[in-house]
C-alpha positions in Angstrom: 103.2 59.5 153.0 100.2 58.3 154.9 99.6 54.6 155.7 97.0 52.5 157.6 98.5 50.8 160.6 97.3 48.4 163.3 98.7 50.0 166.5 97.2 47.2 168.6 94.2 44.8 168.3 91.1 46.7 167.1 93.1 50.0 167.0 93.6 51.3 163.5 95.5 54.5 162.9 96.9 56.6 160.1 100.7 57.0 160.3 103.3 58.8 158.2 106.0 56.7 156.5 108.8 57.6 154.1 108.1 57.5 150.4 110.2 54.5 149.2 112.9 54.8 146.5 113.3 51.7 144.2 116.6 49.9 144.1 118.3 48.9 140.9 116.1 45.7 140.6 112.9 47.2 142.0 109.9 48.8 140.6 107.9 51.6 142.4 104.2 50.7 142.4 101.5 53.3 142.9 98.7 51.4 144.6 95.1 51.5 143.3 93.3 48.8 145.3 94.1 46.6 148.3 91.8 43.7 149.1 91.2 42.5 152.6 91.3 38.8 153.6 90.9 36.7 156.7 94.5 37.2 157.8 93.8 41.0 157.9 90.7 40.4 160.0 92.6 38.2 162.4 95.3 40.8 162.6 92.7 43.4 163.5 91.2 41.2 166.1 94.6 40.3 167.6 94.3 36.6 166.6 97.2 36.2 164.3 100.2 34.7 166.2 102.6 35.5 163.3 102.0 39.3 163.5 103.6 41.8 165.8 102.2 45.4 166.4 102.4 47.9 165.0 101.8 46.5 161.5 100.7 48.0 158.2 98.2 45.6 156.6 97.6 44.8 153.0 98.8 42.1 150.6 96.1 41.8 147.8 97.4 44.5 145.5 96.7 46.2 142.2 98.6 49.2 141.0 100.7 50.8 138.3 104.5 51.0 137.8 105.5 54.6 138.1 109.3 54.1 138.3 111.8 51.3 137.7 115.4 50.6 138.6 118.2 50.5 136.1 118.4 46.6 136.1 114.7 45.9 135.7 114.0 44.0 132.5 112.5 45.9 129.5 109.4 43.7 129.7 108.2 45.9 132.6 107.7 49.5 131.8 106.4 52.6 133.6 102.6 52.7 133.2 102.1 49.0 133.3 99.1 47.8 135.4 100.2 45.1 137.8 99.4 42.7 140.6 102.1 41.7 143.1 103.1 38.4 144.7 103.1 39.3 148.5 105.4 36.4 149.6 109.1 36.0 150.2 111.2 32.9 150.2 114.7 32.2 151.5 115.9 29.8 148.7 117.6 27.5 151.2 115.0 25.8 153.5 113.6 22.4 152.8 110.5 23.8 151.0 112.6 26.1 148.8 115.0 23.2 147.9 111.9 21.1 147.0 110.7 23.8 144.6 107.8 24.9 146.8 108.7 28.4 147.9 105.1 29.2 148.6 105.6 27.4 151.9 109.1 28.6 152.6 109.9 28.1 156.3 111.0 31.7 156.5 108.3 33.3 154.3 107.3 36.8 155.2 104.0 37.9 153.7 103.0 41.6 153.3 100.9 42.7 156.2 101.7 39.7 158.4 105.4 39.1 159.1 106.4 42.4 157.5 104.6 45.7 156.8 102.0 45.6 154.0 101.0 48.0 151.3 98.0 49.9 152.6 99.7 53.1 151.5 100.1 55.1 148.3 103.4 53.7 147.0 105.8 50.9 147.6 108.9 49.4 146.1 109.2 45.7 145.2 111.6 43.4 143.4 110.6 43.1 139.7 110.3 39.3 140.0 107.3 39.7 142.2 105.3 41.8 139.7 102.9 40.5 137.1 101.8 43.0 134.4 98.6 42.8 132.5 96.9 44.9 129.8 93.5 43.4 129.9 92.3 43.3 133.5 90.9 46.2 135.5 92.6 47.3 138.7 89.7 45.8 140.6 90.2 42.4 138.9 94.0 42.6 139.4 93.3 43.0 143.2 91.4 39.7 143.1 94.2 37.6 141.5 96.1 36.8 144.7 93.1 35.6 146.8 91.8 33.6 143.9 95.2 32.1 143.5 95.2 30.7 147.0 92.0 28.7 146.2 93.4 27.7 142.7 96.6 26.4 144.4 94.4 24.3 146.8 92.7 22.7 143.8 96.2 21.9 142.3 97.3 20.4 145.7 94.2 18.2 145.5 95.2 17.2 141.9 91.6 18.0 140.8 90.7 16.6 137.4 87.6 16.3 135.2 86.8 12.9 136.7 86.7 14.2 140.2 83.8 15.2 142.5 85.0 18.0 144.8 83.5 19.3 148.0 84.5 22.8 148.9 83.6 23.7 152.4 83.1 27.5 152.7 82.6 29.9 149.9 84.3 33.1 151.0 86.8 34.6 148.6 89.3 31.7 149.0 86.6 29.1 148.7 85.3 30.8 145.5 88.8 30.5 144.1 88.8 26.7 144.8 85.3 26.4 143.3 86.2 28.3 140.1 89.5 26.4 139.7 87.8 23.0 140.2 85.0 23.8 137.8 87.5 25.1 135.3 89.4 21.8 135.5 86.1 20.0 134.6 85.2 18.6 138.1 81.8 18.3 139.5 81.7 20.7 142.4 79.7 20.5 145.6 79.7 23.5 148.0 78.8 23.7 151.6 78.2 27.0 153.5 75.9 28.5 156.1 74.7 31.4 153.9 72.2 31.0 151.1 73.4 34.2 149.4 77.0 33.0 149.2 75.8 29.6 148.0 74.0 31.4 145.2 77.2 33.1 144.2 79.0 29.8 144.4 76.7 28.5 141.7 77.7 31.3 139.4 81.4 30.2 140.0 80.8 26.7 138.8 79.2 24.8 141.7 76.9 22.0 140.6 75.3 21.3 144.0 75.1 23.5 147.1 74.3 22.6 150.7 73.3 25.0 153.5 74.9 23.3 156.5 72.5 25.0 158.9 69.5 23.5 157.1 70.8 20.2 155.9 73.0 17.4 157.0 76.1 17.8 154.8 77.3 14.2 154.9 73.8 13.0 153.9 73.6 15.4 151.1 77.1 14.5 149.9 76.1 10.8 150.0 73.0 11.6 148.0 75.1 13.4 145.3 77.8 10.7 145.1 75.8 7.5 145.3 77.1 7.1 148.9 80.7 7.0 147.8 81.9 10.4 149.1 83.9 12.9 147.2 87.3 12.3 145.6 88.6 15.7 146.9 87.4 17.7 149.9 88.8 21.2 150.2 88.3 22.9 153.6 88.3 26.7 153.4 86.7 27.7 156.8 89.1 26.8 159.6 86.8 25.3 162.2 87.4 22.0 164.0 84.0 20.6 162.8 84.8 21.5 159.2 88.2 19.9 159.5 86.6 16.7 160.6 83.8 17.0 158.0 86.4 17.0 155.2 87.8 13.7 156.3 84.3 12.2 156.8 83.1 13.4 153.4 86.2 12.1 151.5 85.8 8.8 149.5 88.1 5.9 150.0 91.4 6.7 148.3 90.4 10.4 148.4 92.3 13.6 149.0 91.7 16.2 151.7 93.1 19.7 151.3 93.2 22.2 154.2 93.4 25.9 153.4 91.8 27.2 156.5 93.7 27.7 159.8 91.9 26.2 162.7 92.0 28.5 165.7 91.3 25.7 168.1 92.7 22.2 168.6 91.1 19.6 166.2 90.4 16.1 167.5 90.0 13.3 165.0 89.1 9.6 164.9 92.1 8.8 162.9 90.8 5.4 161.8 89.5 7.0 158.5 93.0 8.3 157.7 94.2 4.7 157.4 91.0 2.8 156.5 90.4 5.2 153.5 94.1 5.6 152.8 93.5 9.4 152.5 96.0 11.9 151.2 95.8 14.7 153.7 97.3 17.9 152.3 98.0 21.4 153.6 97.7 24.3 151.1 99.5 27.5 151.8 99.6 30.7 149.7 100.0 30.0 146.0 102.6 28.3 143.8 103.2 29.4 140.2 99.5 30.0 139.5 99.3 33.7 139.1 99.4 33.6 135.3 96.8 30.8 135.2 94.5 32.8 137.4 95.0 36.0 135.4 94.1 34.0 132.3 91.0 32.6 134.0 89.8 36.1 134.9 90.5 37.3 131.4 88.3 34.5 129.9 85.3 35.9 131.9 83.8 32.5 132.4 82.8 33.5 135.9 81.6 36.9 137.3 84.6 37.6 139.5 83.8 41.2 140.2 80.6 40.0 142.0 83.0 38.8 144.7 83.4 42.4 145.8 80.9 43.2 148.5 82.0 46.8 149.1 84.7 49.3 148.3 85.8 51.8 151.0 87.8 54.9 150.3 91.3 55.0 151.9 90.1 57.4 154.6 87.5 55.0 155.7 89.8 52.0 156.0 89.4 51.9 159.9 85.6 51.8 159.3 86.0 48.9 156.9 87.7 46.8 159.6 85.1 47.8 162.2 82.2 46.9 159.9 83.8 43.6 158.9 84.5 42.6 162.5 81.0 43.4 163.5 79.3 41.4 160.8 81.8 39.1 158.9 79.1 37.1 157.2 77.9 40.2 155.3 81.2 40.4 153.3 82.9 38.2 150.7 85.5 40.7 149.6 86.3 44.2 150.7 88.6 46.5 148.6 90.2 49.7 149.9 90.5 52.3 147.2 94.0 53.6 147.9 94.1 55.9 144.9 91.3 57.9 146.5 93.9 59.2 149.0 95.5 61.3 146.3 99.0 62.7 146.4 
């Protein structure tokens, strides 16, 4: 069975791997689409410290159950369209004991700490599978990345009385925008790209700011009567946007970081204390897949417009090359695994 593999940074190969056999509590999933996210691009570039080569990428998954083990519940059947949670948890670390397995100390995510699913079939424990009869396979492939942004809105305790600043409107940022708008908040979005800001308005943004053309803090003050936002969600991962989130937050506000900064971030920490901020990390997604599936089902926002381009399986190396060469041109790339056949 053919799979896409990162042999080394910026070196993508096709390799042969065994066809998996499901265990008694596993389902065998035939993959239709795999979405690419920032962790995949960092893996391609050699910038992900959690990853060792060679590594098969892929964790944003849609597919169909083609076989099930003897102990899989009857609620899952062959032929079900599914998305898959790509995370693991140990059950024993402090995070797991606290009921937050999304940030398990020993988590292994597909395509990062363990091989991913950019291949035709894979076996997975039934508890990681979410079946749905309404969404298309393209929509199911969007559930996991949207869930990461949705979880960030939950971490920020976003409510209808809040004004939320989302910094960055890539796929993860769009998830935070849609979730915040769905919760009734007023949403302000900052990005460097007018095209992506236009998409953000379709996902519920009330105000948009091009940070190349405008002073973000001045614009935020204008929109909030100089109070700042009650929640700032950072979805970029740059030192300057990490600081911007703190600066834009109101007194008694909340700051949520989704992005991973690749460089050291220096703060004037006086605002942490003076504003009595809640500063929160947000990792993966916690118990939000059903809510995100329902959100997509309701068609309040045009989620399929997130997809910039779909590459056939055989062109997966080209997809990474194109994305690396011009990352601003893409919001979401899908790889059409079913096009591989067999």
